[in-house]
C-alpha positions as semicolon CSV with decimal commas, in nm:
position;residue;x (nm);y (nm);z (nm)
1;M;-0,520;-1,403;0,262
2;L;-0,302;-1,263;-0,011
3;E;-0,286;-0,899;-0,110
4;I;-0,301;-0,867;-0,488
5;E;-0,222;-0,514;-0,602
6;N;-0,051;-0,292;-0,851
7;K;0,050;0,071;-0,832
8;Y;0,026;0,305;-1,130
9;R;0,183;0,648;-1,171
10;V;-0,070;0,912;-1,282
11;S;-0,057;1,284;-1,348
12;D;-0,430;1,344;-1,299
13;W;-0,695;1,146;-1,110
14;E;-1,003;1,299;-1,277
15;A;-1,049;1,028;-1,544
16;V;-1,009;0,757;-1,277
17;R;-1,256;0,934;-1,045
18;S;-1,507;0,960;-1,329
19;I;-1,491;0,588;-1,407
20;L;-1,510;0,497;-1,038
21;A;-1,820;0,716;-1,004
22;S;-1,982;0,532;-1,297
23;W;-1,913;0,205;-1,108
24;D;-2,081;0,346;-0,794
25;A;-1,754;0,336;-0,600
26;V;-1,780;0,479;-0,249
27;A;-1,499;0,707;-0,130
28;D;-1,377;0,741;0,225
29;P;-1,275;1,090;0,339
30;V;-0,923;1,188;0,232
31;R;-0,676;1,092;0,504
32;K;-0,310;1,139;0,590
33;D;-0,101;0,823;0,632
34;T;0,244;0,824;0,787
35;D;0,440;0,500;0,752
36;H;0,744;0,444;0,975
37;Y;0,954;0,167;0,814
38;F;1,200;-0,054;1,002
39;N;1,471;-0,301;0,909
40;A;1,530;-0,625;1,095
41;P;1,837;-0,700;1,306
42;D;1,892;-1,037;1,136
43;R;1,836;-0,954;0,767
44;D;1,800;-0,665;0,525
45;F;1,439;-0,625;0,414
46;A;1,557;-0,442;0,101
47;E;1,732;-0,765;-0,001
48;T;1,454;-1,004;0,107
49;D;1,178;-0,781;-0,039
50;E;0,988;-0,766;0,290
51;A;0,839;-0,465;0,466
52;F;0,774;-0,390;0,833
53;R;0,611;-0,067;0,944
54;I;0,399;0,125;1,188
55;R;0,127;0,309;0,996
56;R;-0,033;0,613;1,157
57;I;-0,371;0,722;1,021
58;G;-0,463;1,019;1,236
59;S;-0,438;0,880;1,591
60;R;-0,486;0,521;1,470
61;N;-0,180;0,288;1,479
62;L;-0,130;-0,029;1,273
63;L;0,168;-0,267;1,282
64;T;0,217;-0,436;0,944
65;Y;0,444;-0,706;0,805
66;K;0,448;-0,771;0,428
67;G;0,619;-1,081;0,293
68;P;0,826;-1,096;-0,024
69;K;0,654;-1,028;-0,356
70;R;0,561;-1,348;-0,537
71;D;0,500;-1,213;-0,887
72;Y;0,636;-0,952;-1,126
73;A;0,330;-0,866;-1,338
74;V;0,110;-0,814;-1,029
75;K;0,232;-0,753;-0,675
76;I;0,122;-1,056;-0,470
77;R;0,234;-1,093;-0,112
78;T;0,127;-1,210;0,230
79;E;0,025;-0,928;0,461
80;H;-0,030;-0,946;0,837
81;E;-0,161;-0,642;1,018
82;V;-0,260;-0,578;1,377
83;E;-0,423;-0,266;1,516
84;L;-0,254;-0,113;1,817
85;T;-0,422;0,121;2,063
86;S;-0,462;0,475;1,935
87;G;-0,244;0,774;2,009
88;S;0,105;0,907;1,965
89;E;0,219;0,759;2,298
90;T;0,141;0,406;2,173
91;A;0,330;0,470;1,849
92;A;0,632;0,607;2,040
93;T;0,629;0,309;2,278
94;M;0,611;0,065;1,985
95;V;0,914;0,236;1,826
96;K;1,103;0,187;2,157
97;I;1,000;-0,180;2,172
98;L;1,119;-0,238;1,815
99;A;1,447;-0,057;1,884
100;G;1,495;-0,272;2,194
101;L;1,456;-0,580;1,974
102;G;1,719;-0,447;1,733
103;Y;1,494;-0,307;1,461
104;R;1,633;0,003;1,293
105;P;1,430;0,294;1,155
106;V;1,472;0,327;0,777
107;A;1,249;0,614;0,666
108;V;0,909;0,776;0,705
109;V;0,675;0,791;0,406
110;S;0,385;1,037;0,429
111;K;0,098;1,049;0,187
112;S;-0,247;1,189;0,135
113;R;-0,481;0,900;0,048
114;E;-0,836;0,879;-0,084
115;V;-0,973;0,522;-0,076
116;F;-1,255;0,412;-0,307
117;H;-1,441;0,084;-0,243
118;F;-1,626;-0,094;-0,522
119;T;-1,731;-0,427;-0,665
120;R;-1,632;-0,516;-1,019
121;L;-1,620;-0,847;-1,206
122;G;-1,746;-1,031;-0,898
123;R;-1,471;-0,908;-0,665
124;T;-1,439;-0,640;-0,399
125;W;-1,173;-0,378;-0,477
126;E;-1,002;-0,074;-0,333
127;A;-0,857;0,201;-0,547
128;C;-0,631;0,432;-0,347
129;L;-0,550;0,773;-0,493
130;D;-0,218;0,855;-0,329
131;D;-0,027;1,182;-0,331
132;V;0,319;1,099;-0,199
133;G;0,459;1,452;-0,208
134;Q;0,797;1,467;-0,382
135;V;0,759;1,110;-0,512
136;G;0,441;1,173;-0,714
137;K;0,077;1,079;-0,762
138;F;-0,039;0,720;-0,793
139;V;-0,338;0,489;-0,802
140;E;-0,305;0,163;-0,610
141;L;-0,556;-0,102;-0,711
142;E;-0,601;-0,389;-0,466
143;T;-0,809;-0,696;-0,389
144;L;-0,764;-0,977;-0,137
145;A;-0,776;-1,342;-0,235
146;E;-0,725;-1,691;-0,104
147;E;-0,447;-1,897;-0,262
148;A;-0,702;-2,089;-0,475
149;E;-0,830;-1,760;-0,626
150;L;-0,486;-1,622;-0,706
151;E;-0,478;-1,670;-1,084
152;S;-0,828;-1,533;-1,131
153;A;-0,762;-1,232;-0,906
154;R;-0,438;-1,154;-1,091
155;T;-0,613;-1,160;-1,430
156;L;-0,905;-0,950;-1,303
157;L;-0,674;-0,691;-1,147
158;L;-0,507;-0,631;-1,482
159;Q;-0,849;-0,609;-1,650
160;V;-0,985;-0,357;-1,397
161;A;-0,665;-0,150;-1,427
162;G;-0,711;-0,143;-1,804
163;E;-1,074;-0,034;-1,768
164;L;-0,955;0,250;-1,542
165;G;-0,701;0,357;-1,806
166;L;-0,406;0,274;-1,579
167;D;-0,097;0,176;-1,775
168;A;0,209;0,337;-1,613
169;L;0,291;0,047;-1,378
170;E;0,525;0,138;-1,092
171;R;0,697;-0,167;-0,942
172;S;0,892;0,018;-0,672
173;S;0,740;0,075;-0,330
174;Y;0,688;0,427;-0,200
175;L;0,976;0,359;0,039
176;Q;1,207;0,262;-0,250
177;L;1,100;0,566;-0,451
178;L;1,164;0,795;-0,154
179;L;1,506;0,643;-0,077
180;N;1,607;0,675;-0,444
181;Q;1,527;1,049;-0,458
182;P;1,831;1,269;-0,527
183;R;1,953;1,433;-0,208
């Protein structure tokens, strides 16, 4: 499966929430995500446009690899994710395993996230309202698609974003935005 998504900078989520409500979108409870990013021992993920992280959602732990972006108008990339056992001990042990394999910690990105699930134009979508502290507020719009559906999913993503009034496209990842903050 391919992850097809775009991220948009917003100052206020109320208009987006209103439209999502009119589409009968269902919201999960607001959650805190903490993403611990790593770099590989054999290449620089900043140069290859890959991402490797441990995501903590409460006590839940997920190990995620994201391949290079394949498009510039819409972020399209392969994503592989595996759920680890829950708890801070598991996360700490996984960090030790990665360090033992030569992976280096890069940064930690924390955000408050509210995820809305909805169906629009024949596809299932997620709209994530993200508050990434000093980096800003965003809406991530995402759908999953097989390779054969790629062109259609790309077109529909841009259409749904337009219907939501999202136009301030942000191409940089939260990690890039955080690392580029003045110190």
